[in-house]
N, C-alpha and C positions, 0 to 999 in steps of 0.2 A: 712448626709441628710440636705438639705437646710431648714433653719428656716422658717416654713410656715407663721410666723407672719409678716415677712418682706414684703411678697406679699399682705398682707391683709390691711396694713395701707394706709390711704389716704395720698397722696403726695401733699404737698402745695408748690407752687412757685409763687411769686408775688401775683396777684389777682386771680390766678388759683388754682384749686385743681383737682387731678385725682383720681377717685375712681375705682380701678381695678375690684372690685366685682360687682358693679352696671354697669360697662362698660360706665362710664360717665365722661366727662370733664365739670367742672363747673367754671364760672367766677363770683366772688362775690356771690356765692351760687346759681346762676342761671345756669341751664343746657345749654350747647352749643351743637348744632347739629354737630356731627362728625362721619363720616363713620368708619367702623370697621378697615380697613387697616391703615389709618393715626392714629387711636387710638392705634393700636398695635405698630406702629413705635414709638410713643411718650412713650408708656409704656416701650419699650426696652431701649430707650435712657435714661429715668429717672432712670433705675436700675443701670446704670453706668455713672453718670454725670461726665463731663470733659474728658471722654474717647471717642476716635473716634471709632464708630461702623462701620465695613466694610460693603460695599454694599452686598458683598457675604453672610454675616451672615444674613442680613435682608431678602435677597432672600430665603435662606434656611428655615427661620423661618416663613415667611409670604406668600411668593408666590411660592407654589408648582408648579411642572412642568406642571400640567394639568389645570391650571387656564385659564380663558377666555381672559386675556390680557397679553401681553408680559411684562417682568420685568421692562425694562427701562421706558415704559409708566406708569406702575403701581407705581413705586417708585417716579417718578417725579410728578405724579398727587397727590400721598399721601402727599409728602412734601409740595406741593403747598397748598393743603387743610388744612394741619396742620398749616402752617404759617398764612393762612387767619383766622383760628380760634383763633390763639394766637395774631393776630395783629402784626406779625413779618415780617421782610424782609431779603432777602438773603444778601443785601448790608450792612446793619447795624443790624446784628442779636442780639437780646436780649436773645433768647432761643435756636434756632436751627442754628448751624453753618455748612456750607457745605464745604467739602474738595473734590474738583473735582476729579472724577474717583476713589476716595478712600472710602468716606463714610460721616457720619454725627456725630455731637457731640452736647450734651446738655450743654449750657454754662450759664444757669440761676442759681440763688441761690435757693436751695431746703431747705425747712423747714418742716421736718417730724413731725407729731404730736406724742405725747407720746403714752403710751401703754394702752390708754383707749380702752374699748371693741368696736369693729366695726362689729362684726359678732357673731351670736348665732345659736345654733341648739336646737330645742325642741324635746327631745326624746319621743317616744310613752308613754303616761301616762299608768301606770300599772293598770289593772282592778282588784281591790282588792276583788271583789265579786267572781272572778274565775268562773263566769257563762258565758259560751261561747255566750249566747244570749245577753250579755251586752257588747260584744266586740265593736259593732258599736258605743256604747255610749262613751267609752274611746277613740276610734279612732277619733270620731267626735269632741270631746272636744280638742284633740290634734291639729287637723287641724284648729279649730276655734282660738286657742291660737296662732298658727303660723301665721294665716292670720292677727290677730290683731297686733302682734308685727311687722309684715312686713309693717305696715302702718307708722312706724317711718322711715323717709327718710334717716337718717344717719346710719341706722342699716341694715346689710345684715342678713337675716334669711334664713336658709336652708329650702328648700321646704319640704312639707309633704311627697312627694314620696321618697326623699332621706332619710329623717328621719325615715320613716317606715321600711327601710331596717335594722334598728338597733333594731327592736322589739326582745327582748329576747337575744340580742347579748351578748356573754360573753367576752366583751372587756373592758379595763379600759377607764376611761374618757379621759385620756391623748391620748390613741390610737385613740379613736373616734374623738377627737379634731383635731389630725394630719390628719386623713383621710378626714374629712370634711373641714379642714382648717378654723376652727372657734376659737375665743378667749374664748367663754364661752358656757356652756351647761345648759339647764334647764331640769330637770327631776322631776318626781313626780308620784302621785297616784291619783286615783279617786274611790270613793265608792258611789254607787247609792242605795238609800233606799226610795222607793215610789217616792214622789215629792221632796225629799231632796237629795242634792248632797254635798259630802265633797271632796274638792280638796286640796292636799298638794303638794307644789312645793319647789324646792331648786335650787339655782344658783351656778354653780361650775366654777372656773377659770381653763381652760384646761391646761394652761401653768405650773401651780403650783399644780394642783389637790387640790385646796383649796376651801372649802365651804364658800361662801360669804354671803349667805342670805337664809333663809327658812321661810315659812309661811304656815299656814293652813286656809282654808276658809270653812265655812258651810253655804250653801245657799239653798233657794227654787229654783227649776228648772227654774222658770220664771225669776230669777235674774242672770242666768248664763252668758248671754251676757254682762251684766254690770260687772260681775266678771272678765271676760277676759280683759276688759279695766283697771280695778283696778290692775290686775297682770302686765299688760304691763307697766303701769305707775310706779309701784314699781320697776320693773326690770330696766327700763330706769334710774331711780334715782340711783339705786345701781351701775350701770356701767358708771355713770357720762356722760350720753348723755343728752344734752340740747334739750328739745322739742321745735321745731319752732312753730309759730302760725299755720302753715299748719298742722303740726303733731297733735297739740292740736285739730284742727278742725276735723281731721280724727279720733281722739280718743274721740270725743264728746259723750255724753250720748246716748246709742243706744235706738232704739224703744223697747217698751215692747212687747214681743212675748208670745202668749199662750204657756204654757209649753208643752202641748200635741202636738201642732203644731211643736215646736222645736224638740221634740223627733222624730216625723215622718220625719222632715227634716234631722236629723242626720242619720237616717236609709237610706233615699234617697241618701245622699252623700256617704254612705258606699258602696252601690251597684253601683252608678255612677262611682266611682273611679275604679271599676273593668272592666268597659266597655266591658262586654260580652253580647252575645245574650240572656242569661238567666238573667243577672244582670240588664240590661237596663229597661226591663219591670217592674221589681221590684222597681227600682228607680222611675220610672214614677208613680207607684201606691203610694209610700210613699210621693212623692212631692205633688200629688193630695190630699192626706190626710192632709198634712200640710196646703195647701191652703184652704181646706174646713174648717179647724179649725181656721184659721186666714187669711182671704181674703186680708189682707194688708201686708203680709209677702213677701217682694220683692225678697229675696234670693230664696224662694221656687219656684217662677215663673221662675226665671233664671235657676234654677236647672232642672225644668221640661222641659224648652225649650231645654236645652243642651241634655237631655236624649232622647227626641223625635228626635232631630237632629241626634243623634247617631244612632238611629234605622233607620232613613231615609238614612243616608250616607252609612251604611252597608247593605242596601237593604232588611231589615227585614219587612219594611212597605212601602206603596206607598209614593210618594212625598207629596201628599196632607195630608196624615195621619201623616207624620213625620214633615218635614220642614214647611208645610202649617200651622199646628197647633202651631208649635214652634214660628212662626212669631208673632202671637198675644200675646203669653205669654212673649216674649222678650220685646215687646212694653209696656206691662202692667208693667213689672219689671222696665223699664225706667221711666214710669209714676210715680210709687211709690217711686223710688230712682234714680233721674237723675244723681247722683254722683257715681253710682255703676259701677266700672270697669267691673265686671262680666256681668252686664246687657248690657253694650255697646258691649262687646265681643260676647255675645249671638246674639245680633241683627246683628252685622257684619257678623257672620257665616251664618245666615239665608239669609242675603242680597247677600252673595256670592253664596251659593249653591242652592238657590231656586228662588230668584228674579232675579239673574244674573245682579244685579244692582251694578256694580263694583265701581263706584265713591262713592256710599253710604257705601259700605263695607270698602273701604280704609279710608274714613273719620271716620267711627266708630272705626276701629282698632286703628287709630292714637289717637282718643279721649280716648280710653281705656288705651292706653300706657301712655298718659299724666296723667291720673288719678292714675295709679299704674304701674310705669315702671318695677316693680319687680314681676309682675304676668307673670310667664313663659308661661302659656297657650296662652296668647294673642300674645306674640312674635312668638311662634311656629305656631299658626294659621295665623298670618300675613305673615309669611314665605311661607305658602301654597299659600296664595292669590298672593303674588309677583311672585312666580314661575309659577302659572297659567297664569299670565300676560306676562310671558317670561322675567321677570326682575330678572335674576338668581343671579347676584352678590348681589343685595339688599336682596333677599330671603335667601342667604347663611348667610348674616350678621345677619338677624333676628334669624335664627336657632342657630347661635353661641351665640347670647344673651340668647336665651332660655336655651341652654346647660350650659352656665355659671351659670344660676340661678338654674338649676336642672340637674347637671351632671350625676346623677345616676338614671334618670327617663327613664323608658322604652318608655313612650309616646313621650318624646322629642327626643330620639334617633330614634324612628320610624318615627316621622314627618320629621326629618332631612334626613333620608334615602329616604323618598318619594320625598322630594324636589330635592335631587341629582338625583333621577331617572328621574324626569321631565326635568332636565338640561342635561340628557344623560350622566351623570358622574356615570357610573354604578359601577365602583370599589368602589367609595366613598359611593354610596348607599348601597352596600352590607356590607361594613364595619360598617356603622351605624346600619343597620338592624340586623346584627349579635350581636352588642352590646345590642340592644333592647331585643333580645332573651336571652342574658346572664342574664338580669334583670327579664324578664318575659318569660320563656321558652315555655309557652303554648298560646301565643298570636297569633291567626291564621293570622291576617292581616300582621304581620311582615313576615311570611312565604310567603304570597301572593305577597308582593312587592319584596321579594328576588327572587321569581320566575320570576317576570317581568324584574328585573335587569339581570338575567341570559339570558332571552330571548333577551334582548338588546345586549348581548355579543354573541348571536347565540350559547349559551351553553344549548341545549334543554334537555339533560338528567337530569342535576341538576335542571333545571326549572320545569320539570315534577315532580321530587321528592319533591321539595319544595311545589308545589301546591297540591300534594297528601296529604302532611302533613297538609296543611291549611284545606283541606276538612275533614280530620280526626278530627281536633280540632273544626271545626264548621260545623257539619253535616247538619244543617238546613239552611245553607247559600248558596243560589244559586249563589252568587258572586264568592265564592271559587270554586264551581262546574264549572261554566262557565270559570273561569280563567284556570282551569285544561284542559277544552276542547280546549281553545285557545293554550295552550302549546302543546297539542297533535297535533293540526292542524299544528303548525309551525314545529313540529318535523316530519311531513309527515304521521302521523298515523290518516288517515281519518276515519277508522272504529271506533276507540275509540271516536273520536270527534263526529261522528254521533250518537253513542250510548248515549253519555251524552246529546246531543241536544234533543233526544227523551225523555230521563229521565226528562229534564227540562220542556219540553212541558207538560208532565203529571203533574209535580209539579205546573205548572202555573194555574191549575184548583183549587188548594188549597191555594196558597200563591202568594205574589207579586214576579215577576221576572223582574230584571232590564233590560230594553231594550238595554242600552248602552253596556252591556257586551255581549249580543247576537250579536250586531254589530261588536264587536271586534273579535268574533269567525268567523263570516262570512268574515271579512276582511282577517283573517289569512288563510281562505280556498280559498281566491281569488274570492269570490262571491260578487262583488262590488255592484250590485243592491240591494241584500239583506242587505248588510252592511249599505248602504245609507238609505234604508227604515227604519231600526231599529234606526239609528241615528235621523232621522226625528221624529220617534215615541218618542225617548228620549226627544227631544226638546218640543214636544207637551205635554208630561206628566210632563215636568219640572223636569226630573230625574237629581239629583245633578251632576253626573259625566260628563254630557255634558259640564260642565265647563272646563274639561280637553281638549276640542276639539283643542285648539290652539297649545298645546304642546305634545299631545299624539303621540308617534312615531308609534303606531300601525296603524295609518291612513295616514301615509306619502304617501302611494300609491294612496290615494283618493284625495289628496289636489288639483289637477288640474281639478277635476270634477266640472262642473257648480253647481250641487246640493250641493256639499260640500262647495263651495265658497259662495253659498247662505246662508247656515247654519252659516258660519262664520260671514256673514253680519248681520244676524238676532240676533246673539249673541253679536254683536257690537265688534267683533274681527277684522273685516276688513272694 
């Protein structure tokens, strides 16, 4: 088995360093903008310096047969971009040498750093109270510690989603380290007693299974945020990472938070992380409680904004009740903490799905990435934005960055599947969505998009089966129900389609029903006037999914219609 440590070290050459885990090339410590394909070329060349890497090998590893550009154009452009980033030339190469019609070779001098820790995983803190009602607390403290450690720029920290998969796992530290490809693991316990909390943590070298450091802390709940910073700084010192001035600024003393507000916030995060129809309203309730107890708690505003946005995008509430309210909350979070990556991400998401203000959305996503390039959610959501704009290669790059940060995340696999569906790359969409279901077998929206991908391949029987499963898992969602009606319509089963439409009409008297999905059903039935009327209704109501209008293949038959063209203009797509 390949030594996982070799792929985790930062590689230094000249004034440059390549960080494979962060997906970054840096010059004198400053990040250089480099697209994913030239980055992958450099990474492959650096693994075998001095050796000519054949063009055929690069093609097999980076340019699969179904990409949007031919290989010759792709490799030539990638090498050109790479040389521009390195200040190199083909005529007098310092780093990249070309062998015409054969391949490329890295000719620079490499200076690998020593075996200092570059990556960590924080395993779920064990709840010593063994009270199931306190699980949210242990999980929330784990997530907060991961977030704090991730602020150290030189350190890759495994995401909460991936780490939580190891809750109660009967595996050795060495095994977990190899699976997550990390140098060290932090594990520990938490015991809550009233307003007091005791956290014990230890640091283990996964390569030698050696315990390097252990400490216990007893604090009042109001001091827990400060404790996270203390832990992060102690760990950084132990693993010989030098904190930069920017790292120290990120690890500055946090605001004091009302302990009861923080407890409510942790409960909100617990339910938000599950992203279910039942969990999102609970998350909203707890975030509101946190805000009521501490009106200056920026993270609670951002959490409430994201939860309301989730209810809106999944069609559980109207656009005004979901994204409309989320907008003001995201702005309030930004007002309280302008340097919050999460707040900028929340505002970008609202700007995309509710305001349809695409320039603002792009600017906010880029600002969030600048503040925290290791926040996987912002890369995944930025990928959605780019795909909705028809910028599929850039969208794929962002999805790959998200997956590098959270390879075991159902949400990141789901998002990648959706992006590939928008790009009409249905086989890749199905591949990612099936991986999402491996991690979270009962997530209805993964089944929904698998159904759409099968529709794109004209495979209507598995499409119907997938959407039937989505309805079973989310019985209160009219989005899933209308998705099933659309699948029946495309399969030629008009009777079942009409039956669901009548059912949805009855439900509309009790709950919000997304007009965009009605439009898709009527488009599948070939009823163009009805489809266009429901699309116009979607635009007037500002229902989020109208943002799919430019790329949604289900409306390809309507694109030449004047009313459809007018909608595209109003959305500023044309």
